[in-house]
Every structure is written in C-alpha cells, then in structure tokens.
C-alpha positions as CSV (number, residue, x, y, z in Angstrom):
1,M,16.0,62.0,-30.9
2,Q,13.7,59.7,-28.9
3,R,11.8,59.0,-32.1
4,K,15.1,58.0,-33.9
5,R,16.0,55.6,-31.1
6,T,12.6,54.1,-31.2
7,G,12.8,53.6,-34.9
8,F,16.2,51.9,-34.6
9,R,14.9,49.6,-32.0
10,T,11.9,48.8,-34.2
11,F,14.2,48.1,-37.1
12,A,16.4,45.8,-35.0
13,A,13.4,44.0,-33.6
14,L,12.0,43.5,-37.2
15,R,15.3,41.9,-38.2
16,V,15.3,39.5,-35.3
17,R,11.6,38.5,-36.1
18,L,12.4,37.8,-39.7
19,G,15.3,35.7,-38.5
20,I,13.0,33.7,-36.3
21,V,10.4,33.3,-39.1
22,A,13.1,32.1,-41.5
23,L,14.3,29.5,-39.0
24,V,10.8,28.2,-38.3
25,L,9.8,27.9,-42.0
26,G,13.2,26.5,-43.0
27,L,13.9,29.3,-45.4
28,P,17.4,30.2,-46.4
29,P,19.3,32.7,-44.2
30,A,19.2,35.3,-47.0
31,F,15.4,35.6,-46.5
32,A,16.1,36.9,-43.0
33,Q,18.4,39.6,-44.1
34,S,17.4,43.2,-44.6
35,A,17.7,45.0,-47.8
36,A,21.2,45.7,-49.1
37,L,23.0,48.4,-47.1
38,H,23.4,51.5,-49.3
39,L,25.9,54.3,-48.7
40,Q,23.9,57.5,-48.9
41,E,26.4,60.3,-48.4
42,I,30.1,61.1,-47.6
43,R,30.6,64.4,-45.9
44,L,33.6,66.2,-44.6
45,T,33.0,68.6,-41.7
46,A,34.6,70.0,-38.6
47,E,34.1,69.4,-34.9
48,G,36.1,71.9,-33.0
49,E,39.7,71.6,-34.4
50,A,39.1,68.0,-35.6
51,R,38.0,66.8,-39.0
52,V,34.9,64.6,-39.2
53,V,34.3,62.3,-42.2
54,L,30.6,61.3,-41.9
55,F,29.3,58.3,-43.8
56,Q,25.6,58.1,-43.9
57,F,23.9,54.7,-44.6
58,S,20.4,53.6,-45.6
59,H,20.1,51.6,-42.4
60,P,22.3,50.7,-39.4
61,P,25.3,48.4,-40.3
62,D,25.7,45.2,-38.4
63,S,29.1,46.2,-37.1
64,I,32.3,48.1,-38.1
65,R,36.0,47.5,-37.7
66,S,38.8,50.0,-38.3
67,F,42.6,50.1,-38.4
68,S,45.3,52.4,-39.7
69,L,48.2,51.7,-42.1
70,S,51.3,53.6,-43.1
71,S,53.4,54.1,-46.3
72,P,51.2,55.7,-47.4
73,S,49.2,56.8,-44.4
74,R,45.5,55.9,-44.4
75,I,42.7,54.7,-42.2
76,V,40.6,51.7,-43.2
77,I,37.0,51.1,-42.0
78,D,35.2,47.9,-42.7
79,V,31.4,48.2,-42.5
80,H,29.8,44.8,-42.0
81,G,26.4,43.8,-43.3
82,P,24.6,42.8,-46.5
83,V,26.0,45.6,-48.6
84,Q,25.1,46.8,-52.2
85,N,27.6,45.4,-54.6
86,V,29.1,48.5,-56.4
87,P,32.3,49.2,-58.3
88,S,35.3,50.6,-56.4
89,R,35.3,54.4,-56.4
90,I,37.6,57.3,-55.5
91,Y,36.3,60.6,-54.1
92,Q,38.6,63.5,-54.0
93,A,38.6,65.9,-51.0
94,E,39.9,69.5,-51.1
95,D,41.6,69.4,-47.7
96,A,45.1,69.7,-46.2
97,L,44.8,66.4,-44.4
98,L,42.3,64.2,-46.2
99,T,43.1,63.7,-49.8
100,H,40.6,61.0,-51.0
101,V,37.9,58.6,-49.7
102,R,37.9,55.2,-51.5
103,T,35.1,52.8,-51.4
104,G,34.9,49.1,-52.4
105,S,32.3,46.4,-51.8
106,H,33.2,42.9,-50.6
107,P,30.9,40.0,-49.6
108,Q,29.1,41.1,-46.6
109,R,31.2,44.2,-46.0
110,L,32.0,47.6,-47.5
111,R,35.5,48.9,-47.2
112,L,36.1,52.6,-46.7
113,V,39.6,54.0,-47.0
114,L,40.7,57.5,-45.9
115,D,43.8,58.5,-47.8
116,L,45.9,61.1,-45.8
117,S,48.6,63.5,-46.8
118,G,50.8,63.3,-43.7
119,Q,53.7,61.0,-43.3
120,T,52.0,59.6,-40.2
121,V,48.4,58.8,-39.2
122,P,47.1,61.5,-36.8
123,A,45.2,60.7,-33.7
124,H,41.8,59.5,-34.7
125,S,38.7,57.6,-33.6
126,V,35.9,55.8,-35.6
127,E,32.4,55.8,-34.1
128,H,29.2,54.0,-35.1
129,H,25.9,55.8,-34.3
130,E,22.9,54.0,-35.8
131,T,22.9,54.8,-39.5
132,R,26.1,56.9,-39.3
133,V,29.8,56.1,-39.1
134,L,32.1,59.0,-38.1
135,A,35.8,59.1,-38.5
136,K,37.3,61.9,-36.4
137,L,40.8,63.0,-37.3
138,G,43.2,65.2,-35.3
139,K,46.2,67.2,-36.5
140,P,48.2,66.0,-39.6
141,G,51.3,64.1,-38.8
142,G,54.3,66.2,-38.0
143,E,52.3,69.4,-37.6
144,Q,53.6,71.4,-34.6
145,D,52.7,75.1,-34.5
146,G,50.0,77.3,-35.7
147,G,47.1,75.0,-35.2
148,P,45.4,72.7,-37.7
149,P,44.9,74.0,-41.3
150,P,41.4,75.3,-42.1
151,I,38.7,72.9,-42.8
152,R,36.2,73.5,-45.6
153,P,33.1,71.5,-45.2
154,Q,32.1,69.6,-48.3
155,V,30.0,66.8,-49.7
156,L,32.2,64.2,-51.4
157,F,29.3,61.9,-52.4
158,S,25.5,62.1,-52.3
159,R,23.2,59.4,-53.4
160,S,20.3,61.9,-53.5
161,Q,22.2,63.9,-56.2
162,T,22.9,60.7,-58.1
163,T,19.2,59.7,-58.0
164,L,17.9,63.1,-59.0
165,A,20.3,63.2,-62.0
166,S,19.0,59.8,-63.1
167,Q,15.3,60.9,-62.7
168,R,16.1,63.9,-64.9
169,G,17.8,61.9,-67.5
170,G,21.2,63.3,-66.8
171,K,24.5,61.7,-65.9
172,S,25.3,60.9,-62.3
173,P,28.1,63.1,-60.9
174,A,31.2,60.9,-61.3
175,P,33.8,60.7,-58.6
176,V,37.0,62.6,-59.3
177,L,39.9,60.2,-60.0
178,A,43.2,61.9,-59.1
179,A,46.6,61.3,-57.7
180,V,47.2,61.6,-54.0
181,P,49.4,64.6,-53.7
182,T,52.7,63.5,-52.1
183,P,55.9,65.6,-51.5
184,S,58.1,65.2,-54.6
185,P,58.2,61.3,-54.8
186,P,61.6,60.1,-56.2
187,S,59.7,57.6,-58.3
188,P,56.1,56.3,-58.7
189,R,55.5,54.1,-55.7
190,V,53.6,50.9,-55.1
191,D,51.9,50.6,-51.7
192,L,53.9,47.6,-50.4
193,T,51.6,47.0,-47.4
194,P,49.3,44.2,-48.2
195,S,45.7,44.6,-47.1
196,P,44.6,42.9,-43.9
197,S,43.7,39.2,-43.9
198,S,40.2,38.5,-45.2
199,E,40.0,35.7,-42.7
200,P,39.7,36.3,-38.9
201,L,43.0,34.9,-37.5
202,S,43.3,32.8,-34.4
203,Q,45.8,34.0,-31.8
204,Q,48.3,31.3,-32.9
205,A,48.1,32.2,-36.6
206,R,48.4,35.8,-35.9
207,Y,51.5,35.1,-33.8
208,H,53.2,33.3,-36.7
209,L,52.2,36.1,-39.1
210,E,53.7,38.7,-36.9
211,Q,56.8,36.6,-36.2
212,G,57.3,36.3,-39.8
213,Q,57.2,40.0,-40.3
214,I,59.8,40.6,-37.5
215,L,62.1,38.0,-39.2
216,Y,61.5,39.5,-42.6
217,D,62.3,43.0,-41.4
218,A,65.5,41.7,-39.9
219,G,66.5,40.2,-43.2
220,K,65.9,36.6,-42.3
221,V,63.8,35.8,-45.3
222,D,63.9,32.0,-45.1
223,E,62.8,32.0,-41.5
224,A,60.0,34.5,-42.3
225,I,58.8,32.1,-45.0
226,G,58.6,29.2,-42.5
227,E,56.5,31.4,-40.2
228,W,54.1,32.5,-42.8
229,R,53.7,29.0,-44.1
230,E,52.8,27.9,-40.6
231,A,50.3,30.8,-40.4
232,L,48.7,29.5,-43.7
233,R,48.5,26.0,-42.2
234,L,46.4,27.3,-39.4
235,A,44.5,29.8,-41.6
236,P,44.6,28.9,-45.3
237,Q,42.4,31.8,-46.3
238,A,44.7,34.5,-44.8
239,A,45.3,36.6,-47.9
240,R,47.9,38.6,-46.1
241,A,50.1,35.6,-45.4
242,H,49.9,34.7,-49.2
243,H,50.8,38.2,-50.1
244,L,53.8,38.4,-47.7
245,L,55.0,35.0,-49.0
246,G,55.0,36.5,-52.5
247,L,57.1,39.4,-51.4
248,A,59.6,37.0,-49.7
249,F,59.9,34.8,-52.8
250,R,60.3,37.9,-54.9
251,D,63.3,39.0,-52.8
252,Q,64.8,35.5,-53.4
253,K,64.3,35.9,-57.2
254,D,62.0,33.0,-57.2
255,H,59.5,34.6,-59.4
256,T,57.5,31.4,-60.1
257,Q,56.6,30.9,-56.4
258,A,56.1,34.6,-56.0
259,A,53.5,34.7,-58.8
260,A,51.8,31.6,-57.3
261,A,51.6,33.3,-53.9
262,F,50.2,36.5,-55.3
263,Q,47.6,34.6,-57.3
264,Q,46.5,32.8,-54.1
265,A,46.2,36.2,-52.4
266,L,44.0,37.5,-55.3
267,R,41.8,34.4,-55.3
268,I,40.8,35.5,-51.7
269,E,40.9,39.3,-52.2
270,P,40.4,39.9,-56.0
271,D,40.3,43.7,-55.5
272,N,43.7,44.0,-53.9
273,A,45.4,46.4,-56.4
274,T,48.8,46.0,-54.8
275,A,48.8,42.2,-55.3
276,H,47.8,42.7,-58.9
277,V,50.9,45.0,-59.4
278,H,53.2,42.5,-57.7
279,L,51.8,39.7,-59.7
280,A,52.4,41.7,-62.9
281,R,56.1,42.3,-61.9
282,A,56.5,38.7,-61.3
283,F,55.1,37.9,-64.8
284,E,57.5,40.5,-66.3
285,A,60.4,38.7,-64.5
286,L,59.2,35.4,-65.9
287,G,59.0,36.9,-69.5
288,K,55.2,36.6,-69.6
289,E,54.6,40.0,-71.1
290,Q,51.0,39.7,-72.0
291,E,50.1,38.3,-68.6
292,A,51.9,41.2,-67.0
293,F,50.1,43.7,-69.3
294,D,46.7,42.2,-68.5
295,T,47.4,42.2,-64.8
296,Y,48.5,45.8,-64.8
297,Q,45.2,46.7,-66.5
298,K,43.3,45.0,-63.8
299,A,45.2,47.1,-61.2
300,L,44.3,50.2,-63.1
301,Q,40.6,49.3,-63.0
302,L,40.9,49.4,-59.2
303,V,43.2,52.3,-58.9
304,P,43.2,54.5,-62.1
305,S,45.5,57.1,-60.6
306,A,48.5,54.8,-60.1
307,P,51.5,56.3,-61.7
308,Y,53.7,53.3,-61.1
309,V,51.3,51.1,-63.1
310,H,51.1,53.6,-66.1
311,N,55.0,53.7,-66.0
312,R,55.3,49.9,-66.3
313,L,52.7,49.8,-69.0
314,G,54.7,52.3,-70.9
315,Y,57.8,50.1,-70.8
316,I,55.8,47.1,-72.1
317,L,54.3,49.1,-75.0
318,A,57.7,50.6,-75.9
319,G,59.1,47.0,-76.0
320,R,56.4,46.3,-78.7
321,K,57.4,49.5,-80.6
322,D,54.0,50.9,-79.8
323,W,55.3,54.4,-79.2
324,Q,51.9,56.2,-79.3
325,G,50.7,53.8,-76.6
326,A,53.9,54.1,-74.6
327,A,53.7,58.0,-74.9
328,N,50.2,57.9,-73.6
329,E,51.1,55.9,-70.5
330,W,54.2,58.0,-69.7
331,Y,52.2,61.2,-70.1
332,Q,49.8,59.8,-67.5
333,T,52.8,59.1,-65.3
334,I,54.0,62.6,-65.6
335,Q,50.6,64.0,-64.7
336,L,50.4,61.8,-61.6
337,A,54.0,62.0,-60.5
338,P,55.2,65.4,-61.9
339,H,58.7,65.1,-60.2
340,Y,59.6,61.7,-61.6
341,A,62.3,62.6,-64.1
342,Y,62.5,59.2,-65.7
343,A,58.9,59.7,-67.0
344,Y,60.0,62.9,-68.8
345,A,63.0,61.1,-70.4
346,N,60.8,58.2,-71.5
347,Y,58.0,60.4,-72.8
348,G,60.4,62.5,-74.7
349,E,62.1,59.5,-76.2
350,A,58.7,58.2,-77.4
351,L,57.9,61.5,-78.9
352,E,61.1,61.4,-80.8
353,K,60.3,58.0,-82.1
354,M,57.1,59.4,-83.5
355,G,58.9,62.3,-85.2
356,R,57.7,64.9,-82.7
357,Q,61.0,66.6,-82.0
358,K,59.6,69.9,-80.9
359,D,57.4,68.2,-78.4
360,A,60.2,66.1,-77.2
361,L,62.5,69.2,-76.8
362,S,59.7,70.9,-74.7
363,T,59.4,67.7,-72.6
364,Y,63.1,67.5,-71.9
365,K,63.3,71.3,-71.1
366,N,60.5,70.8,-68.5
367,A,62.6,68.1,-66.9
368,V,65.7,70.1,-66.4
369,P,64.6,72.2,-63.4
370,I,63.1,69.0,-61.9
371,C,66.4,67.2,-61.9
372,V,67.8,69.1,-58.9
373,R,65.0,68.0,-56.7
374,F,64.9,64.5,-58.3
375,T,68.7,64.0,-57.6
376,Q,68.2,65.0,-54.0
377,A,65.4,62.6,-53.5
378,F,67.6,59.8,-54.9
379,E,70.4,60.7,-52.7
380,E,68.3,59.8,-49.8
381,R,68.0,56.3,-51.4
382,R,71.7,56.2,-52.1
383,K,71.1,56.3,-55.8
384,K,72.3,59.8,-56.4
385,S,74.8,58.9,-59.2
386,K,72.0,57.1,-61.1
387,A,69.8,60.2,-61.0
388,E,72.7,62.4,-61.9
389,A,73.4,60.3,-65.0
390,L,69.8,60.5,-66.1
391,C,69.7,64.3,-65.7
392,A,73.0,64.7,-67.6
393,E,71.4,62.6,-70.4
394,I,68.3,64.8,-70.5
395,R,70.5,67.9,-70.7
396,K,72.4,66.3,-73.7
397,R,69.1,65.6,-75.4
398,V,68.1,69.3,-75.0
399,T,71.4,70.4,-76.6
400,R,71.1,67.9,-79.4
401,L,67.5,68.8,-80.3
402,R,68.3,72.5,-80.1
403,G,71.0,72.1,-82.6
404,S,69.0,70.0,-85.0
C-alpha cells in the first residue's frame, strides 16, 4: 500500500513539474497535461449489504463531482481531467437495483450515469481513491423487509478484454444496449429532467434558476420564464436554464421559441438526448417533419434503447406511407415498452397495410391481455376512458380479422 501511495505522489509531483516547465518555456497548457484519462474497468461487487460500483482509471482523475436525479432515478458522476474522447456507451447490469451504467465523454470530463430500478434513489456515497472511483449504494427505494436482494459480482466493462480481442484480430465485446426495466409504464417516457448546467453557476444565478423551478411547479409559467432569463443573463452558458425555458415555451404552445431554446441547450451540451427529443417534438409541432426525423435519429444515437423515440419515428414514417419503416420502429417500441398497448395497435395497423393479416391478428391478440394493466395505468393519469377506447378498438380488430 505504501508503494501505491508513493507512486501516486510521484505521479502528482511529475504533473506539477511539467506544469512549471511549460510555464517557463512558454509552451501551451496542453503540454503540461498528462496523457488522456482512460476508463479501464467497471465492476459491480458487494461490501457487506451495500452494492459497490467500481470504476478503475488509468491514472488519478483531477477531481470528481456527483449528484442524484429522479424520474427516472439515477446517480451521475462527473470525473474531471483530460479524458479520452470516446462515444457514449451503455453497459447492462444483471442486478435488482443497478440496471445500467452509461458513459459519455465531454471536454475535460467523463460522465458516468448509474441507472437504478427503484422509484427513489437509495442512500449512497461516491468516493475517490487515487485511480479508483467507488459508488456505494444502499437498499433499493421502497424496500422494507427481507434485506437487500442478492448481489452477483460482475464485470460490466474491461479495457484489458477489449485490448486482448483487438490483438487477436477479434471484435471487442460490445456493450449491451437494452431498455431499463420499469414497472409497466403506461406509455414510453422521456426523461423530462434536464441535465445539470455545463457552467458552474454563481449563487445569484442558481437562486434565479431554483426560483424559476418553484414558480414553474406552481403553474406560474410567465414568472418562471422571467427568472430563467435572469439566470441566463448572469450565466449565458447555463444549458439547464435554456432547457427549462424550452419546456416553458412548449407549455405555452410557443414552439418557435421552444425550438430556439432547446437548440441553445444543445449548442452547449450536444449529447443531451432529452433536449434532442424535445427539439424534435417542437419541430413536429411546427410542421418541420424532416428536421424532427433527423433530430430523433440523433437522440437514438445517444440512447438507442429509447422506446419513446422509436414510437415517434413510427408516426413520422407512417405519415410518409412507409409502412415497413413504421412497422420496424413500432416493433422496437414493443420490445422496449412491452406494456404500451398503443404500440401494438400501431404495429398491427402497419402489418395490415403491408398485407400481413395473420401477423397483425397475432399482434392484436397479444395486446388483449395487456389492456387490463394498461387501462389501470392510464386511470392513474385520469385517461382511463382513452385507454378503454383503444382496447375496445383492438378487440374489434381481433374479431374482424378472425372473421376474414
């Protein structure tokens, strides 16, 4: 252990010396930086009754910052330092609490997102020990008795395996891209929580941002817009404020300003998949079908397992009479949101348009037992009558195709 500490001190001292040399010689700051920070491994293990997600790096990060978000529940860890620029990835975990780990590189930081299955974020802590970052998770939200579910240790990602496969001429093990299992969603959902601001906010700017949120939650949209505009006056690069403005303009049916706000948010945070989806919806409302289609595609590049996006793409393709394309998108929606009855109805209709009546009948029949649960879910959202009408239509289609 003493050797590791000494090595770390030596590494830190070397970075300081490089910085001094660069300043003396007038070299650009990049010369003083160490090699790009590489993520070496992601491992899920146990520590007593707690889950531990271990991130192993090639060398110590400069610093870390963590926070949690809800709807859906997740923990976000920003690892700061000159990081390797890699595409966004999703790594699936076979665990009752942790469903996925997502990674995405930004300028001078790497974002790690732990997607959780519970409705609330459990007690947790994030620790930084030299080249390792540890996220320790308690019991899943809402769990009361019987202790935590069993933990199966597993390696979600290993750079050494990737390197070995490359040396042997094989393919690197690809991350598993899959839907986060959720309890019977009434419809494909979009994460409406914008990602945190990419710009550190002053206390005054943060005050206006939070006041705007309070006013927005109280239904005072105009006042909220005023607060968020003031926050942007103080912090023009606050992506979150742009994103929130877009949501407010959307609520006011001002889709032109909504689109402009989401575009500003994406200029600052181009890998914010949620902002891409909201921008696409604004384009749809403005009748800009191709722009909407292209923007949804960008969202899918960031989050391939997004049922909401596949569903909307299906509608656009159906509007073009591209029934094969629409059927493909609605089939993906069913795979990712298997309790969403609308996707079955849409997929079945596309199959009928293609002359595949037997497949359509099978699809409708699969939707009938789902309808009870689907209607109950919509009852919670005070849309029970709408769900009942859909399910009645599905049963009519079953009867019609059986008699044909």
